[in-house]
C-alpha positions in Angstrom: -44.3 52.9 -1.9 -44.3 49.1 -2.0 -44.7 48.3 -5.7 -42.3 48.9 -8.5 -42.8 48.2 -12.2 -39.5 46.8 -13.7 -37.9 47.8 -10.3 -37.7 51.5 -11.5 -38.9 52.8 -8.1 -36.5 50.5 -6.3 -33.5 51.8 -8.3 -34.6 55.4 -7.7 -34.9 54.8 -4.0 -31.3 53.5 -3.9 -30.1 56.4 -6.1 -31.7 58.9 -3.7 -30.3 57.0 -0.7 -26.7 57.5 -2.2 -27.3 61.1 -2.7 -28.6 61.6 0.8 -25.5 59.7 2.1 -23.1 61.8 0.1 -24.5 65.3 0.6 -26.0 65.0 4.1 -23.8 62.4 5.6 -21.7 64.8 7.7 -25.0 66.2 9.2 -26.7 62.9 10.2 -23.9 60.4 10.8 -22.0 60.9 14.1 -18.2 60.6 14.1 -18.1 58.9 17.4 -16.5 55.8 16.2 -14.1 57.2 13.6 -11.3 57.1 16.2 -12.1 53.5 17.1 -11.4 51.8 13.7 -8.3 51.8 11.6 -7.0 50.1 8.4 -3.5 48.6 8.2 -2.9 48.6 4.5 -0.3 46.4 2.7 0.5 47.9 -0.7 2.9 47.5 -3.7 5.7 49.4 -1.8 6.0 46.4 0.6 5.6 43.8 -2.1 8.4 45.4 -4.2 10.6 46.2 -1.2 10.3 44.0 1.9 8.9 41.0 0.0 11.2 41.4 -3.1 8.3 41.0 -5.4 7.0 37.8 -3.8 3.2 37.4 -3.3 1.5 36.0 -1.4 3.7 36.9 1.5 5.1 34.1 3.8 3.3 33.6 7.3 6.6 34.7 8.9 6.1 38.3 7.3 2.6 38.4 8.5 3.9 37.3 12.0 6.4 40.2 11.9 3.7 42.7 10.9 1.3 41.4 13.6 4.1 41.5 16.2 4.9 45.2 15.5 1.2 46.0 15.6 0.9 44.2 19.0 3.4 46.8 20.4 0.7 49.5 19.9 -2.1 47.6 21.7 -5.0 47.5 19.4 -8.5 46.5 20.8 -9.0 43.7 18.1 -7.6 42.7 14.8 -9.4 41.5 11.7 -7.1 39.8 9.2 -8.7 40.3 5.8 -6.6 37.8 3.9 -7.4 34.2 2.8 -4.3 32.4 4.0 -4.4 29.4 1.7 -0.7 28.6 1.1 -0.6 24.8 2.0 3.2 24.8 2.5 2.7 27.3 5.4 6.1 28.9 5.3 6.9 30.6 8.7 3.9 29.1 10.5 5.9 28.6 13.7 6.5 32.4 13.9 2.8 33.1 13.3 1.8 30.7 16.1 4.2 32.5 18.5 2.8 35.9 17.6 -0.8 34.8 17.9 -0.1 33.3 21.2 1.2 36.6 22.4 -2.1 38.2 21.2 -4.0 35.6 23.2 -1.9 36.4 26.4 -2.5 40.1 25.9 -6.3 39.4 25.7 -6.6 40.9 22.2 -9.0 38.9 20.0 -7.9 38.1 16.4 -10.4 37.4 13.6 -9.5 36.0 10.2 -11.3 35.8 6.9 -12.3 32.3 5.9 -14.5 30.8 3.0 -16.3 28.6 5.6 -15.9 27.2 9.1 -15.4 23.7 7.7 -12.5 25.0 5.5 -10.9 26.7 8.6 -11.1 23.7 10.7 -9.6 21.4 8.1 -6.9 23.7 6.8 -5.9 25.6 9.9 -6.4 23.2 12.9 -3.3 24.7 14.5 -5.0 28.1 14.7 -8.0 26.8 16.7 -8.3 28.8 20.0 -6.0 31.5 18.6 -8.1 33.0 15.8 -11.9 33.3 15.2 -12.8 32.6 11.6 -15.3 35.0 10.1 -16.8 35.7 6.6 -15.4 38.6 4.6 -18.1 38.3 1.9 -19.0 41.4 0.1 -22.5 42.2 -1.0 -22.8 43.9 -4.5 -26.0 45.3 -5.8 -26.5 43.5 -9.2 -28.1 46.7 -10.7 -25.0 49.0 -10.3 -22.4 47.0 -8.3 -22.5 49.4 -5.4 -21.9 47.9 -2.0 -24.7 49.3 0.0 -25.5 46.4 2.4 -23.3 44.2 4.8 -24.4 40.6 5.4 -24.9 39.3 9.0 -23.4 35.9 7.9 -22.5 34.0 4.8 -22.4 30.3 4.2 -23.1 29.6 7.9 -20.1 31.9 9.0 -20.7 35.0 11.0 -19.5 38.2 9.1 -16.5 39.9 10.4 -18.0 43.3 11.3 -21.0 41.8 13.1 -19.0 39.3 15.2 -16.3 41.9 16.1 -19.0 44.5 17.1 -20.9 41.9 19.0 -17.9 40.9 21.0 -16.9 44.5 21.7 -20.3 45.8 22.6 -21.4 42.7 24.4 -24.8 42.7 22.6 -26.4 40.1 20.1 -25.8 41.3 16.6 -25.0 38.2 14.5 -28.5 36.8 14.9 -30.4 40.0 15.1 -33.9 39.6 13.5 -33.2 43.0 11.7 -31.2 41.1 9.1 -28.4 42.5 6.9 -27.2 46.1 7.5 -27.4 49.0 5.0 -24.1 50.7 5.3 -24.3 54.4 5.9 -20.9 55.7 4.6 -19.1 58.2 6.7 -18.3 61.5 4.8 -16.6 63.6 7.5 -13.0 64.5 6.8 -10.5 62.3 8.7 -7.9 64.8 9.9 -5.3 62.0 10.6 -5.4 61.0 6.9 -5.6 64.6 5.6 -2.2 65.2 7.0 -0.5 63.1 4.3 -3.1 62.0 1.8 -4.2 63.8 -1.3 -7.8 63.8 -2.7 -9.3 63.9 -6.1 -11.8 66.7 -6.3 -15.2 65.6 -7.6 -16.8 67.8 -10.3 -20.4 67.2 -9.2 -19.8 68.1 -5.5 -23.2 69.8 -5.1 -26.7 68.3 -4.8 -27.9 70.4 -7.7 -25.0 69.2 -10.0 -25.7 65.6 -8.9 -29.4 65.9 -9.9 -28.7 67.8 -13.1 -25.8 65.7 -14.4 -26.5 62.3 -12.8 -24.7 60.9 -9.9 -22.0 59.3 -11.9 -18.6 60.9 -11.1 -16.2 58.4 -9.5 -13.1 59.2 -7.6 -10.8 57.8 -5.0 -11.2 60.2 -2.1 -9.4 60.4 1.2 -10.8 57.4 3.2 -13.1 58.1 6.1 -11.3 55.4 8.2 -7.9 56.2 9.7 -5.2 54.4 7.5 -1.7 53.3 8.3 0.5 51.6 5.6 2.4 48.5 6.6 5.6 50.1 5.3 5.4 52.8 7.9 4.7 50.2 10.7 7.5 47.8 9.9 10.0 50.4 8.7 9.3 53.8 10.1 11.3 56.7 8.8 12.9 57.0 12.3 12.6 55.2 15.6 12.1 58.3 17.7 9.6 58.4 20.5 7.7 60.9 18.6 7.3 58.6 15.5 6.2 55.7 17.7 3.8 58.0 19.6 2.3 59.0 16.3 1.9 55.4 15.3 0.2 54.6 18.6 -2.1 57.6 18.2 -3.4 55.9 15.0 -3.5 52.3 16.2 -3.8 52.1 20.0 -7.2 51.0 21.2 -8.4 50.7 17.6 -10.1 47.8 15.9 -7.6 47.1 13.2 -8.5 45.7 9.8 -5.3 44.3 8.2 -5.7 43.9 4.4 -4.0 44.6 1.1 -4.2 46.8 -2.0 -1.9 45.0 -4.3 -1.7 45.1 -8.1 -3.2 42.0 -9.6 -5.5 41.3 -6.6 -8.9 42.6 -7.5 -10.3 43.5 -4.1 -12.1 46.7 -4.6 -15.6 48.0 -3.7 -17.8 50.8 -5.2 -19.2 52.8 -2.2 -22.5 54.6 -2.1 -20.6 57.8 -2.1 -19.1 56.9 -5.6 -15.6 56.2 -4.3 -13.7 53.1 -5.5 -11.7 51.8 -2.5 -9.9 48.6 -1.4 -12.3 46.1 0.0 -10.8 46.4 3.5 -12.6 49.8 3.9 -16.0 48.0 3.3 -15.4 46.0 6.6 -14.0 49.1 8.3 -17.1 51.1 7.5 -19.4 48.3 8.6 -17.7 48.0 12.0 -17.9 51.8 12.4 -21.7 51.6 11.8 -22.2 48.9 14.3 -20.0 50.5 17.0 -21.9 53.8 16.5 -25.4 52.4 16.4 -25.3 49.0 17.9 -28.8 47.2 17.4 -30.0 50.5 16.0 -28.0 50.0 12.8 -29.9 51.0 9.5 -31.7 48.1 7.9 -34.7 47.3 5.7 -36.4 45.9 8.7 -37.6 48.4 11.3 -36.2 48.3 14.8 -38.6 46.0 16.6 -38.2 47.6 20.0 -39.2 51.0 18.6 -42.0 49.5 16.5 -43.5 47.6 19.4 -44.0 50.9 21.2 -46.7 51.8 18.6 -48.2 48.3 18.8 -48.7 48.5 15.0 -47.1 46.8 12.0 -44.9 49.0 9.8 -47.3 49.0 6.8 -50.2 50.2 8.9 -48.0 52.8 10.6 -47.0 54.1 7.2 -50.6 54.3 6.1 -51.5 56.3 9.2 -48.6 58.7 8.3 -50.2 59.3 5.0 -53.7 60.1 6.3 -52.8 63.7 7.5 -51.3 64.4 4.0 -54.4 63.2 2.3 -56.5 65.3 4.6 -54.3 68.3 4.0 -54.7 68.1 0.2 -58.4 67.5 0.4 -58.8 70.5 2.7 -56.7 72.7 0.4 -59.0 71.7 -2.5 -62.0 72.9 -0.7 -60.6 76.2 0.4 -62.8 79.2 -0.3 -61.6 81.9 -2.6 -60.1 84.7 -0.5 -62.1 87.9 -0.3 -59.7 90.6 -1.2 -62.4 93.4 -0.4 -61.5 93.1 3.3 -58.1 94.5 2.5 -57.5 98.3 3.4 -57.8 100.4 0.2 -54.6 102.1 -1.1 -54.0 104.4 -4.0 -50.4 103.1 -4.5 -50.6 100.5 -7.2 -47.3 98.7 -6.2 -48.4 98.3 -2.7 -51.9 97.2 -3.8 -50.3 94.6 -6.1 -48.0 93.3 -3.3 -51.0 93.2 -0.9 -53.1 91.3 -3.3 -50.3 88.9 -4.2 -49.4 88.3 -0.6 -53.1 87.7 0.3 -53.3 85.1 -2.5 -50.0 83.4 -1.7 -50.3 83.2 2.1 -52.7 80.3 2.3 -50.5 78.4 -0.2 -47.3 79.2 1.7 -48.8 78.0 4.9 -50.1 74.8 3.4 -46.6 73.9 1.8 -44.9 74.8 5.0 -47.1 72.4 6.8 -46.5 69.6 4.2 -42.8 70.1 4.1 -42.4 70.0 7.9 -44.7 67.0 8.3 -42.9 65.0 5.6 -39.6 65.9 7.2 -40.8 64.7 10.6 -42.1 61.4 9.1 -38.7 60.8 7.4 -36.8 61.7 10.6 -39.0 59.4 12.7 -38.3 56.4 10.3 -34.6 57.2 10.2 -33.9 58.0 13.9 -36.5 56.0 15.7 -37.4 53.0 13.4 -33.8 52.8 12.2 -34.9 52.2 8.6 -32.5 52.7 5.7 -33.0 55.8 3.6 -34.4 53.8 0.7 -37.2 52.6 2.8 -38.6 56.1 3.8 -37.5 58.3 0.9 -40.7 57.0 -0.9 -42.6 59.6 1.2 -40.8 62.4 -0.7 -41.4 60.7 -4.0 -45.1 60.1 -3.1 -45.5 63.8 -2.3 -44.0 64.7 -5.6 -46.2 62.3 -7.5 -49.3 63.8 -5.6 -48.3 67.3 -6.7 -48.0 66.1 -10.4 -51.4 64.3 -10.2 -52.8 67.4 -8.8 -51.4 69.8 -11.4 -52.7 67.5 -14.2 -56.1 67.2 -12.5 -55.8 63.5 -12.9 -58.3 62.6 -10.3 -61.0 65.0 -11.6 -60.5 63.9 -15.2 -60.7 60.3 -14.3 -63.9 60.8 -12.3 -65.4 62.9 -15.2 -64.4 60.2 -17.7 -66.0 57.5 -15.5 -69.2 59.6 -15.2 -69.4 60.0 -19.0 -68.8 56.3 -19.5 -71.6 55.6 -17.0 -74.0 58.0 -18.7 -73.3 56.5 -22.1 -73.9 53.0 -20.7 -77.2 54.1 -19.2 -78.3 55.7 -22.5 -77.3 52.4 -24.4 -79.2 50.3 -21.8 -82.3 52.5 -22.2 -82.1 52.3 -25.9 -82.0 48.6 -25.9 -84.8 48.2 -23.4 -87.0 50.4 -25.6 
């Protein structure tokens, strides 16, 4: 469970974690924060239309977008752009809009390479915007974005700082380290009303295991999405349209980002979806608002672990002891005495009775093992808040144990050792004589 030759076990753990997330996500991940986070997405329609093909956009344009957004009273705004135009066209409008946010008590966060860069490049935004890191973690083995950093280059990450401010609990410097993102899989009914999905061919667990978890699609996002074009230029200005926009934006944490041709800002999610990078931050905020300090990580929840007064490695060894005892007990079971069964002349009933009597102990044994392993996994996920890849090893270990048992590996190894010892004794006696 803790060692891996050529990192094979580690990659299998991540693969199984992704499978678990994709096929069981709707069962284990609550949707309590799905209506608290929304993405405001700027796409090619706006670049070709309102911006007349100009990119990057002027700061006056961003000021107009943020001004329209302010009318819908979000709870916080995360600007997922690097504003690096040194000419700063329209900065006066931007400052006025950000002052309006400050007066309304709505915090604004902005992606920045570092705090030093922000202070030297944007001194006029000090006190109006909180700089945060928008760094994306990529797994070097398969480029899937499974984890979210607490900080990068000394700058707190966007999701951690936003959640910390909203929940009023320490998250940026939590000793639990980076977060393993659990990707929401429940359907977002607000998006279903106008988005189309691409069906995946390997939608079942069995197909995923049989064919390999490799199908990629662009599915309907879990996070509520509003396009900038619909915010700045709604089809009509009726009260109903504005109410619908407010239903998507009011009281939400808004991540304002882009999906523009030529700007390679995409992430590969654990559910095998390719999405604009802005959704990575949205899902991380969703996780933190849902779980708080109990977010999933490679480090156990210290509060829960202290209740046992044991380090995690020792606790996991204790988890394995009952399994070991169960397998040893099963190996010592006596052969069932079928003579105690009531006699019958019916050959079919007799066969079924014999088969049932032989199978019953085995069924009881495997029922115990499966239930026990399920409880272990649930405890580590729900109580210790460990990421799936950290406890899925119990399932693999059980499978390895069954394989070793079927091959009589232990018995053969012991017999081989006994033969080697006997041969050595004979050799020593021969030499002594």
